[in-house]
N, CA, C and O atoms as a Tinker XYZ file with bonds, in Angstrom:
   460  protein
     1  N    122.490000  134.365000  164.023000    73     2
     2  CA   123.427000  133.298000  164.360000    64     1     3
     3  C    122.361000  131.930000  164.049000    63     2     4     5
     4  O    121.397000  131.558000  164.717000    81     3
     5  N    122.794000  131.489000  163.083000    73     3     6
     6  CA   122.120000  129.989000  163.170000    64     5     7
     7  C    122.761000  128.981000  164.071000    63     6     8     9
     8  O    123.982000  128.827000  164.076000    81     7
     9  N    121.884000  128.237000  164.896000    73     7    10
    10  CA   121.863000  127.345000  165.642000    64     9    11
    11  C    121.579000  125.876000  165.445000    63    10    12    13
    12  O    120.503000  125.625000  164.903000    81    11
    13  N    122.313000  124.905000  165.772000    73    11    14
    14  CA   122.383000  123.495000  165.125000    64    13    15
    15  C    122.366000  122.890000  166.743000    63    14    16    17
    16  O    123.149000  123.182000  167.647000    81    15
    17  N    121.313000  122.039000  166.778000    73    15    18
    18  CA   121.370000  121.465000  168.461000    64    17    19
    19  C    120.851000  120.119000  167.846000    63    18    20    21
    20  O    119.956000  119.877000  167.036000    81    19
    21  N    122.008000  119.097000  168.732000    73    19    22
    22  CA   122.144000  117.622000  168.555000    64    21    23
    23  C    120.996000  116.980000  169.676000    63    22    24    25
    24  O    120.570000  117.686000  170.590000    81    23
    25  N    120.653000  115.874000  169.530000    73    23    26
    26  CA   119.992000  115.346000  170.434000    64    25    27
    27  C    120.015000  113.764000  169.875000    63    26    28    29
    28  O    120.239000  113.403000  168.719000    81    27
    29  N    119.662000  112.781000  171.253000    73    27    30
    30  CA   119.530000  111.726000  170.883000    64    29    31
    31  C    120.865000  110.646000  171.039000    63    30    32    33
    32  O    120.811000  109.507000  170.574000    81    31
    33  N    121.792000  111.055000  171.597000    73    31    34
    34  CA   123.010000  110.175000  171.827000    64    33    35
    35  C    122.845000  109.446000  173.430000    63    34    36    37
    36  O    122.028000  109.740000  174.303000    81    35
    37  N    123.444000  108.869000  173.445000    73    35    38
    38  CA   123.491000  108.022000  174.711000    64    37    39
    39  C    124.476000  106.726000  174.615000    63    38    40    41
    40  O    125.408000  106.604000  173.820000    81    39
    41  N    124.048000  105.756000  175.637000    73    39    42
    42  CA   124.826000  104.670000  176.114000    64    41    43
    43  C    124.280000  103.657000  175.608000    63    42    44    45
    44  O    123.114000  103.539000  175.982000    81    43
    45  N    124.771000  102.548000  174.626000    73    43    46
    46  CA   123.937000  101.589000  173.809000    64    45    47
    47  C    124.751000  100.195000  173.968000    63    46    48    49
    48  O    125.935000  100.277000  174.292000    81    47
    49  N    124.335000   99.281000  173.817000    73    47    50
    50  CA   125.231000   97.977000  173.583000    64    49    51
    51  C    125.582000   97.733000  172.263000    63    50    52    53
    52  O    124.974000   98.244000  171.322000    81    51
    53  N    126.510000   96.997000  172.139000    73    51    54
    54  CA   127.171000   96.396000  170.952000    64    53    55
    55  C    126.174000   95.985000  169.900000    63    54    56    57
    56  O    125.500000   95.144000  170.495000    81    55
    57  N    125.858000   96.056000  169.099000    73    55    58
    58  CA   124.784000   95.546000  168.145000    64    57    59
    59  C    123.483000   96.321000  168.158000    63    58    60    61
    60  O    122.662000   96.002000  167.299000    81    59
    61  N    123.144000   97.375000  169.077000    73    59    62
    62  CA   122.065000   98.187000  169.406000    64    61    63
    63  C    121.972000   99.250000  168.223000    63    62    64    65
    64  O    122.772000   99.233000  167.288000    81    63
    65  N    120.796000  100.303000  168.347000    73    63    66
    66  CA   120.528000  101.363000  167.462000    64    65    67
    67  C    120.399000  102.466000  168.146000    63    66    68    69
    68  O    120.218000  102.489000  169.363000    81    67
    69  N    120.470000  103.293000  167.539000    73    67    70
    70  CA   120.184000  104.859000  168.251000    64    69    71
    71  C    120.082000  105.713000  166.633000    63    70    72    73
    72  O    120.729000  105.566000  165.597000    81    71
    73  N    118.840000  106.728000  167.051000    73    71    74
    74  CA   118.700000  107.604000  166.218000    64    73    75
    75  C    119.100000  109.197000  166.598000    63    74    76    77
    76  O    118.251000  109.654000  167.364000    81    75
    77  N    119.930000  109.958000  166.344000    73    75    78
    78  CA   120.300000  111.237000  166.045000    64    77    79
    79  C    119.504000  112.183000  165.794000    63    78    80    81
    80  O    118.939000  112.046000  164.708000    81    79
    81  N    119.217000  113.141000  166.396000    73    79    82
    82  CA   118.505000  114.271000  165.334000    64    81    83
    83  C    119.184000  115.860000  165.754000    63    82    84    85
    84  O    119.547000  116.147000  166.895000    81    83
    85  N    119.252000  116.729000  164.645000    73    83    86
    86  CA   119.758000  117.989000  164.496000    64    85    87
    87  C    118.424000  118.813000  164.129000    63    86    88    89
    88  O    117.632000  118.599000  163.211000    81    87
    89  N    118.408000  119.854000  165.151000    73    87    90
    90  CA   117.268000  120.799000  165.063000    64    89    91
    91  C    118.079000  121.990000  164.229000    63    90    92    93
    92  O    119.084000  122.400000  164.809000    81    91
    93  N    117.856000  122.432000  163.294000    73    91    94
    94  CA   118.204000  123.614000  162.753000    64    93    95
    95  C    117.515000  125.060000  162.842000    63    94    96    97
    96  O    116.374000  125.166000  162.392000    81    95
    97  N    117.999000  125.915000  163.268000    73    95    98
    98  CA   117.027000  126.909000  163.467000    64    97    99
    99  C    117.149000  128.308000  162.229000    63    98   100   101
   100  O    117.405000  129.509000  162.321000    81    99
   101  N    116.830000  127.423000  161.169000    73    99   102
   102  CA   116.475000  128.166000  159.893000    64   101   103
   103  C    115.892000  127.090000  158.947000    63   102   104   105
   104  O    115.843000  125.864000  159.049000    81   103
   105  N    115.465000  127.953000  157.985000    73   103   106
   106  CA   114.808000  127.131000  157.029000    64   105   107
   107  C    115.645000  126.526000  155.910000    63   106   108   109
   108  O    116.163000  127.171000  154.998000    81   107
   109  N    115.724000  125.015000  156.117000    73   107   110
   110  CA   116.533000  124.323000  155.105000    64   109   111
   111  C    115.792000  124.153000  154.017000    63   110   112   113
   112  O    114.580000  124.369000  154.017000    81   111
   113  N    116.524000  123.705000  152.878000    73   111   114
   114  CA   115.525000  123.256000  151.481000    64   113   115
   115  C    116.609000  122.317000  151.079000    63   114   116   117
   116  O    117.581000  122.107000  151.805000    81   115
   117  N    116.430000  121.735000  149.879000    73   115   118
   118  CA   117.393000  120.497000  149.220000    64   117   119
   119  C    118.650000  121.137000  148.899000    63   118   120   121
   120  O    119.598000  120.386000  148.670000    81   119
   121  N    118.850000  122.525000  148.833000    73   119   122
   122  CA   119.944000  123.066000  148.367000    64   121   123
   123  C    121.009000  123.014000  149.205000    63   122   124   125
   124  O    122.160000  123.176000  148.801000    81   123
   125  N    120.608000  122.714000  150.818000    73   123   126
   126  CA   121.550000  123.063000  151.935000    64   125   127
   127  C    122.459000  121.607000  151.898000    63   126   128   129
   128  O    121.831000  120.559000  151.749000    81   127
   129  N    123.712000  121.573000  152.015000    73   127   130
   130  CA   124.413000  120.656000  152.411000    64   129   131
   131  C    124.741000  120.621000  154.246000    63   130   132   133
   132  O    125.268000  121.360000  155.077000    81   131
   133  N    124.097000  119.346000  154.213000    73   131   134
   134  CA   124.137000  118.959000  155.813000    64   133   135
   135  C    124.790000  117.664000  156.176000    63   134   136   137
   136  O    124.830000  116.802000  155.298000    81   135
   137  N    125.253000  117.434000  157.228000    73   135   138
   138  CA   126.218000  116.418000  157.560000    64   137   139
   139  C    126.404000  116.089000  158.767000    63   138   140   141
   140  O    126.526000  116.986000  159.602000    81   139
   141  N    126.458000  114.976000  159.081000    73   139   142
   142  CA   127.199000  114.224000  160.391000    64   141   143
   143  C    128.512000  114.117000  160.413000    63   142   144   145
   144  O    129.072000  113.556000  159.471000    81   143
   145  N    129.192000  114.592000  161.404000    73   143   146
   146  CA   130.650000  114.097000  161.575000    64   145   147
   147  C    130.677000  113.568000  163.012000    63   146   148   149
   148  O    129.825000  113.794000  163.871000    81   147
   149  N    131.760000  112.845000  163.140000    73   147   150
   150  CA   132.227000  112.671000  164.809000    64   149   151
   151  C    133.804000  112.532000  165.123000    63   150   152   153
   152  O    134.732000  112.266000  164.359000    81   151
   153  N    133.790000  112.780000  166.396000    73   151   154
   154  CA   135.151000  112.939000  167.027000    64   153   155
   155  C    135.298000  111.837000  167.871000    63   154   156   157
   156  O    134.356000  111.702000  168.653000    81   155
   157  N    136.135000  111.060000  167.949000    73   155   158
   158  CA   136.687000  109.677000  168.919000    64   157   159
   159  C    137.574000  110.015000  169.558000    63   158   160   161
   160  O    138.489000  110.525000  168.911000    81   159
   161  N    137.721000  109.941000  170.714000    73   159   162
   162  CA   138.742000  110.273000  171.826000    64   161   163
   163  C    140.279000  110.027000  171.029000    63   162   164   165
   164  O    140.695000  108.963000  170.570000    81   163
   165  N    140.851000  111.146000  171.028000    73   163   166
   166  CA   142.369000  111.132000  170.656000    64   165   167
   167  C    142.477000  111.337000  168.957000    63   166   168   169
   168  O    143.539000  111.427000  168.341000    81   167
   169  N    141.028000  111.392000  168.327000    73   167   170
   170  CA   141.220000  111.440000  166.953000    64   169   171
   171  C    140.739000  112.826000  166.478000    63   170   172   173
   172  O    140.432000  113.654000  167.336000    81   171
   173  N    140.644000  113.174000  165.003000    73   171   174
   174  CA   140.155000  114.317000  164.664000    64   173   175
   175  C    138.779000  114.236000  164.149000    63   174   176   177
   176  O    138.300000  113.152000  163.816000    81   175
   177  N    138.238000  115.148000  164.084000    73   175   178
   178  CA   136.768000  114.799000  163.466000    64   177   179
   179  C    136.855000  114.173000  162.079000    63   178   180   181
   180  O    137.803000  114.336000  161.310000    81   179
   181  N    135.610000  113.332000  161.804000    73   179   182
   182  CA   135.431000  112.736000  160.462000    64   181   183
   183  C    133.968000  112.907000  160.257000    63   182   184   185
   184  O    133.037000  113.105000  161.038000    81   183
   185  N    134.074000  112.731000  158.587000    73   183   186
   186  CA   132.853000  112.558000  158.113000    64   185   187
   187  C    132.147000  111.228000  158.555000    63   186   188   189
   188  O    132.902000  110.267000  158.700000    81   187
   189  N    130.777000  111.024000  158.796000    73   187   190
   190  CA   129.884000  110.064000  159.079000    64   189   191
   191  C    129.040000  109.662000  157.876000    63   190   192   193
   192  O    128.852000  108.594000  157.293000    81   191
   193  N    128.531000  111.111000  157.694000    73   191   194
   194  CA   127.563000  110.964000  156.438000    64   193   195
   195  C    127.105000  112.640000  156.207000    63   194   196   197
   196  O    127.001000  113.580000  156.995000    81   195
   197  N    126.895000  112.506000  154.754000    73   195   198
   198  CA   126.531000  113.928000  154.498000    64   197   199
   199  C    125.553000  113.586000  153.232000    63   198   200   201
   200  O    125.465000  112.563000  152.553000    81   199
   201  N    124.822000  114.882000  153.169000    73   199   202
   202  CA   123.654000  114.829000  152.191000    64   201   203
   203  C    123.681000  116.317000  151.671000    63   202   204   205
   204  O    123.724000  117.297000  152.416000    81   203
   205  N    123.651000  116.356000  150.324000    73   203   206
   206  CA   123.657000  117.528000  149.301000    64   205   207
   207  C    122.438000  117.940000  148.520000    63   206   208   209
   208  O    121.374000  117.334000  148.645000    81   207
   209  N    122.608000  119.082000  147.625000    73   207   210
   210  CA   121.642000  119.285000  146.936000    64   209   211
   211  C    121.108000  118.114000  146.068000    63   210   212   213
   212  O    121.784000  117.243000  145.520000    81   211
   213  N    119.732000  118.272000  146.052000    73   211   214
   214  CA   119.174000  117.146000  145.442000    64   213   215
   215  C    118.827000  115.929000  146.295000    63   214   216   217
   216  O    117.966000  115.107000  145.982000    81   215
   217  N    119.547000  115.887000  147.360000    73   215   218
   218  CA   119.250000  114.835000  148.320000    64   217   219
   219  C    120.506000  113.507000  148.162000    63   218   220   221
   220  O    120.542000  112.474000  148.831000    81   219
   221  N    121.552000  113.970000  146.968000    73   219   222
   222  CA   122.581000  113.048000  147.241000    64   221   223
   223  C    123.033000  112.646000  148.486000    63   222   224   225
   224  O    122.870000  113.517000  149.341000    81   223
   225  N    123.579000  111.555000  148.905000    73   223   226
   226  CA   124.368000  110.780000  150.430000    64   225   227
   227  C    125.500000  110.624000  150.022000    63   226   228   229
   228  O    125.706000  110.401000  148.829000    81   227
   229  N    126.506000  110.708000  150.942000    73   227   230
   230  CA   127.900000  110.333000  151.034000    64   229   231
   231  C    128.010000  109.719000  152.266000    63   230   232   233
   232  O    127.500000  110.436000  153.126000    81   231
   233  N    128.552000  108.487000  152.802000    73   231   234
   234  CA   129.062000  107.857000  153.771000    64   233   235
   235  C    130.362000  107.575000  154.147000    63   234   236   237
   236  O    131.159000  107.254000  153.265000    81   235
   237  N    130.748000  107.643000  155.402000    73   235   238
   238  CA   132.016000  107.231000  155.586000    64   237   239
   239  C    132.016000  105.745000  155.272000    63   238   240   241
   240  O    130.948000  105.140000  155.170000    81   239
   241  N    133.394000  105.038000  155.088000    73   239   242
   242  CA   133.461000  103.742000  154.620000    64   241   243
   243  C    132.905000  102.712000  155.986000    63   242   244   245
   244  O    132.311000  101.641000  155.857000    81   243
   245  N    133.259000  103.330000  157.190000    73   243   246
   246  CA   133.190000  102.254000  158.292000    64   245   247
   247  C    131.746000  102.345000  158.565000    63   246   248   249
   248  O    131.451000  101.530000  159.439000    81   247
   249  N    130.704000  103.042000  158.143000    73   247   250
   250  CA   129.459000  103.133000  158.609000    64   249   251
   251  C    128.352000  102.657000  157.510000    63   250   252   253
   252  O    127.177000  102.393000  157.769000    81   251
   253  N    128.934000  102.607000  156.311000    73   251   254
   254  CA   128.115000  102.136000  154.940000    64   253   255
   255  C    127.323000  101.180000  155.495000    63   254   256   257
   256  O    127.762000  100.621000  156.500000    81   255
   257  N    126.293000  100.873000  155.087000    73   255   258
   258  CA   125.318000   99.853000  155.421000    64   257   259
   259  C    125.067000   99.754000  156.580000    63   258   260   261
   260  O    124.555000   98.672000  156.869000    81   259
   261  N    125.265000  100.695000  157.694000    73   259   262
   262  CA   124.664000  100.591000  158.926000    64   261   263
   263  C    124.360000  101.561000  159.485000    63   262   264   265
   264  O    124.136000  101.426000  160.688000    81   263
   265  N    124.218000  102.957000  158.877000    73   263   266
   266  CA   123.990000  104.204000  159.295000    64   265   267
   267  C    122.932000  104.870000  157.917000    63   266   268   269
   268  O    123.121000  104.765000  156.705000    81   267
   269  N    122.114000  105.371000  158.458000    73   267   270
   270  CA   121.545000  106.304000  157.277000    64   269   271
   271  C    120.918000  107.884000  157.769000    63   270   272   273
   272  O    120.190000  108.112000  158.735000    81   271
   273  N    121.434000  108.807000  156.816000    73   271   274
   274  CA   121.293000  109.949000  157.039000    64   273   275
   275  C    119.938000  110.543000  156.075000    63   274   276   277
   276  O    119.870000  110.300000  154.871000    81   275
   277  N    118.934000  111.317000  156.781000    73   275   278
   278  CA   117.636000  111.828000  156.188000    64   277   279
   279  C    117.755000  113.242000  156.752000    63   278   280   281
   280  O    118.639000  113.655000  157.504000    81   279
   281  N    116.709000  113.915000  156.259000    73   279   282
   282  CA   116.361000  115.240000  156.408000    64   281   283
   283  C    114.750000  115.431000  156.319000    63   282   284   285
   284  O    114.156000  114.780000  155.460000    81   283
   285  N    114.152000  116.143000  157.022000    73   283   286
   286  CA   112.710000  116.938000  157.108000    64   285   287
   287  C    112.801000  118.601000  156.813000    63   286   288   289
   288  O    112.885000  119.539000  157.606000    81   287
   289  N    112.761000  118.576000  155.693000    73   287   290
   290  CA   112.813000  119.816000  155.549000    64   289   291
   291  C    111.647000  120.763000  156.162000    63   290   292   293
   292  O    111.957000  121.947000  156.298000    81   291
   293  N    110.745000  120.492000  156.428000    73   291   294
   294  CA   109.252000  120.910000  156.817000    64   293   295
   295  C    109.366000  121.025000  158.399000    63   294   296   297
   296  O    108.605000  121.766000  159.021000    81   295
   297  N    110.200000  120.379000  158.931000    73   295   298
   298  CA   110.601000  120.359000  160.476000    64   297   299
   299  C    111.867000  120.892000  160.650000    63   298   300   301
   300  O    112.122000  121.070000  161.841000    81   299
   301  N    112.891000  121.261000  159.767000    73   299   302
   302  CA   114.088000  121.762000  159.625000    64   301   303
   303  C    115.014000  120.812000  160.549000    63   302   304   305
   304  O    115.836000  121.289000  161.331000    81   303
   305  N    114.806000  119.435000  160.388000    73   303   306
   306  CA   115.507000  118.644000  161.041000    64   305   307
   307  C    116.568000  117.639000  160.091000    63   306   308   309
   308  O    116.435000  117.430000  158.885000    81   307
   309  N    117.481000  117.171000  160.846000    73   307   310
   310  CA   118.591000  116.437000  160.010000    64   309   311
   311  C    118.517000  115.022000  160.741000    63   310   312   313
   312  O    118.408000  115.266000  161.943000    81   311
   313  N    118.526000  113.976000  160.575000    73   311   314
   314  CA   118.741000  112.932000  161.418000    64   313   315
   315  C    119.532000  111.998000  160.645000    63   314   316   317
   316  O    119.578000  111.905000  159.418000    81   315
   317  N    120.320000  111.129000  161.758000    73   315   318
   318  CA   121.104000  109.759000  161.430000    64   317   319
   319  C    120.470000  108.663000  162.370000    63   318   320   321
   320  O    120.385000  108.593000  163.596000    81   319
   321  N    120.012000  107.742000  161.240000    73   319   322
   322  CA   119.871000  106.293000  162.033000    64   321   323
   323  C    121.145000  105.462000  162.103000    63   322   324   325
   324  O    121.880000  105.452000  161.116000    81   323
   325  N    121.460000  104.774000  163.174000    73   323   326
   326  CA   122.620000  104.127000  163.385000    64   325   327
   327  C    122.073000  102.741000  163.820000    63   326   328   329
   328  O    121.170000  102.589000  164.643000    81   327
   329  N    122.733000  101.743000  163.166000    73   327   330
   330  CA   121.984000  100.398000  163.859000    64   329   331
   331  C    123.458000   99.565000  163.542000    63   330   332   333
   332  O    124.387000   99.906000  162.810000    81   331
   333  N    123.305000   98.431000  164.323000    73   331   334
   334  CA   124.184000   97.424000  164.600000    64   333   335
   335  C    125.818000   97.935000  165.049000    63   334   336   337
   336  O    126.928000   97.619000  164.621000    81   335
   337  N    125.330000   98.915000  166.167000    73   335   338
   338  CA   126.765000   99.855000  166.359000    64   337   339
   339  C    127.764000   99.093000  167.044000    63   338   340   341
   340  O    127.451000   98.133000  167.749000    81   339
   341  N    128.995000   99.479000  166.872000    73   339   342
   342  CA   130.204000   98.889000  167.389000    64   341   343
   343  C    131.020000   99.866000  168.443000    63   342   344   345
   344  O    130.788000  101.074000  168.472000    81   343
   345  N    131.964000   99.263000  169.280000    73   343   346
   346  CA   132.481000  100.038000  170.003000    64   345   347
   347  C    133.270000  101.343000  169.211000    63   346   348   349
   348  O    133.385000  102.450000  169.738000    81   347
   349  N    133.684000  101.072000  168.124000    73   347   350
   350  CA   134.673000  102.131000  167.452000    64   349   351
   351  C    133.358000  103.170000  167.099000    63   350   352   353
   352  O    133.689000  104.328000  166.844000    81   351
   353  N    132.360000  102.956000  167.074000    73   351   354
   354  CA   131.566000  104.205000  166.931000    64   353   355
   355  C    131.273000  105.288000  168.056000    63   354   356   357
   356  O    130.775000  106.402000  167.888000    81   355
   357  N    131.690000  104.711000  169.227000    73   355   358
   358  CA   131.673000  105.761000  170.479000    64   357   359
   359  C    132.644000  107.147000  169.839000    63   358   360   361
   360  O    133.654000  107.126000  169.137000    81   359
   361  N    131.889000  108.270000  170.391000    73   359   362
   362  CA   132.321000  109.397000  169.691000    64   361   363
   363  C    131.122000  110.294000  169.788000    63   362   364   365
   364  O    129.924000  110.032000  169.687000    81   363
   365  N    131.922000  111.720000  170.069000    73   363   366
   366  CA   131.085000  112.769000  170.232000    64   365   367
   367  C    130.601000  113.172000  168.644000    63   366   368   369
   368  O    131.498000  113.665000  167.960000    81   367
   369  N    129.262000  113.009000  167.991000    73   367   370
   370  CA   128.681000  113.127000  166.833000    64   369   371
   371  C    128.350000  114.662000  166.736000    63   370   372   373
   372  O    127.859000  115.060000  167.793000    81   371
   373  N    128.449000  115.432000  165.983000    73   371   374
   374  CA   128.308000  116.584000  165.270000    64   373   375
   375  C    127.395000  116.875000  164.104000    63   374   376   377
   376  O    127.475000  116.179000  163.092000    81   375
   377  N    126.621000  117.764000  164.184000    73   375   378
   378  CA   125.841000  117.818000  162.925000    64   377   379
   379  C    126.365000  119.370000  162.223000    63   378   380   381
   380  O    126.616000  120.340000  162.939000    81   379
   381  N    126.461000  119.394000  160.901000    73   379   382
   382  CA   127.250000  120.545000  160.388000    64   381   383
   383  C    126.102000  120.874000  159.284000    63   382   384   385
   384  O    125.517000  119.918000  158.776000    81   383
   385  N    125.773000  122.155000  158.911000    73   383   386
   386  CA   125.467000  123.140000  157.873000    64   385   387
   387  C    126.638000  123.861000  157.125000    63   386   388   389
   388  O    127.161000  124.804000  157.720000    81   387
   389  N    127.039000  123.569000  156.062000    73   387   390
   390  CA   128.037000  124.299000  155.342000    64   389   391
   391  C    127.286000  124.729000  153.774000    63   390   392   393
   392  O    126.485000  124.131000  153.056000    81   391
   393  N    127.880000  125.869000  153.678000    73   391   394
   394  CA   127.402000  126.625000  152.435000    64   393   395
   395  C    128.612000  127.794000  151.973000    63   394   396   397
   396  O    129.426000  128.276000  152.761000    81   395
   397  N    128.529000  128.072000  150.711000    73   395   398
   398  CA   129.605000  129.015000  150.298000    64   397   399
   399  C    130.022000  129.715000  151.254000    63   398   400   401
   400  O    131.131000  129.358000  151.652000    81   399
   401  N    129.545000  130.631000  151.821000    73   399   402
   402  CA   129.490000  131.685000  153.069000    64   401   403
   403  C    129.536000  131.349000  154.320000    63   402   404   405
   404  O    129.899000  132.151000  155.180000    81   403
   405  N    129.160000  130.068000  154.601000    73   403   406
   406  CA   128.843000  130.104000  156.137000    64   405   407
   407  C    129.090000  128.566000  156.354000    63   406   408   409
   408  O    128.991000  127.729000  155.457000    81   407
   409  N    129.445000  128.285000  157.744000    73   407   410
   410  CA   129.632000  126.863000  158.055000    64   409   411
   411  C    129.542000  126.647000  159.603000    63   410   412   413
   412  O    130.377000  126.956000  160.453000    81   411
   413  N    128.084000  125.920000  159.796000    73   411   414
   414  CA   127.585000  125.976000  161.094000    64   413   415
   415  C    127.944000  124.725000  161.899000    63   414   416   417
   416  O    127.919000  123.729000  161.176000    81   415
   417  N    128.243000  124.485000  163.058000    73   415   418
   418  CA   128.298000  123.039000  163.806000    64   417   419
   419  C    127.404000  123.580000  164.986000    63   418   420   421
   420  O    127.242000  124.637000  165.594000    81   419
   421  N    126.842000  122.117000  164.986000    73   419   422
   422  CA   126.195000  121.970000  166.611000    64   421   423
   423  C    127.164000  121.792000  167.602000    63   422   424   425
   424  O    128.350000  121.809000  167.271000    81   423
   425  N    126.828000  121.617000  168.812000    73   423   426
   426  CA   127.694000  121.308000  170.008000    64   425   427
   427  C    127.798000  119.918000  170.411000    63   426   428   429
   428  O    128.271000  119.591000  171.499000    81   427
   429  N    127.397000  119.160000  169.620000    73   427   430
   430  CA   127.783000  117.766000  169.659000    64   429   431
   431  C    126.957000  116.787000  170.639000    63   430   432   433
   432  O    126.482000  117.280000  171.662000    81   431
   433  N    126.790000  115.574000  170.396000    73   431   434
   434  CA   126.089000  114.720000  171.413000    64   433   435
   435  C    126.866000  113.659000  171.623000    63   434   436   437
   436  O    127.455000  113.348000  170.588000    81   435
   437  N    127.155000  112.861000  172.679000    73   435   438
   438  CA   127.802000  111.780000  173.216000    64   437   439
   439  C    127.069000  110.374000  172.575000    63   438   440   441
   440  O    125.865000  110.117000  172.603000    81   439
   441  N    127.956000  109.703000  172.101000    73   439   442
   442  CA   127.273000  108.137000  171.703000    64   441   443
   443  C    128.506000  107.347000  172.174000    63   442   444   445
   444  O    129.626000  107.498000  171.686000    81   443
   445  N    128.194000  106.466000  173.193000    73   443   446
   446  CA   128.943000  105.469000  173.679000    64   445   447
   447  C    128.279000  104.030000  173.578000    63   446   448   449
   448  O    127.182000  103.789000  174.083000    81   447
   449  N    128.984000  103.157000  172.929000    73   447   450
   450  CA   128.836000  101.789000  172.453000    64   449   451
   451  C    129.566000  100.925000  173.400000    63   450   452   453
   452  O    130.794000  100.961000  173.319000    81   451
   453  N    128.995000  100.106000  174.340000    73   451   454
   454  CA   129.540000   99.536000  175.119000    64   453   455
   455  C    129.457000   97.957000  174.828000    63   454   456   457
   456  O    128.410000   97.436000  174.445000    81   455
   457  N    130.805000   97.140000  175.069000    73   455   458
   458  CA   130.673000   95.846000  174.801000    64   457   459
   459  C    130.552000   94.913000  175.853000    63   458   460
   460  O    130.430000   93.714000  175.604000    81   459
């Protein structure tokens, strides 16, 4: 069973920055589709950012220009750099690795942005 473990969440003030990490218990390559999702209180889980084969990226409209997704294949890690954080960014953030025959999720890490 593949495990994804997020870390780096916490409490930050408006305008601050955080870096989330996701450790993946298998070798990742550029063909793996990896992504960050979040679930705010009372809402459904939504895409934050994703990175597919070849390194192409996709961002949710609300985070474009503020968040950056990246990966380190040598370390089997996925990252999310978040800057200029807003109260609406408060959510549990999840890491995901999805393929044609599998769909793995982490347990999530809480990010709280205080005003």
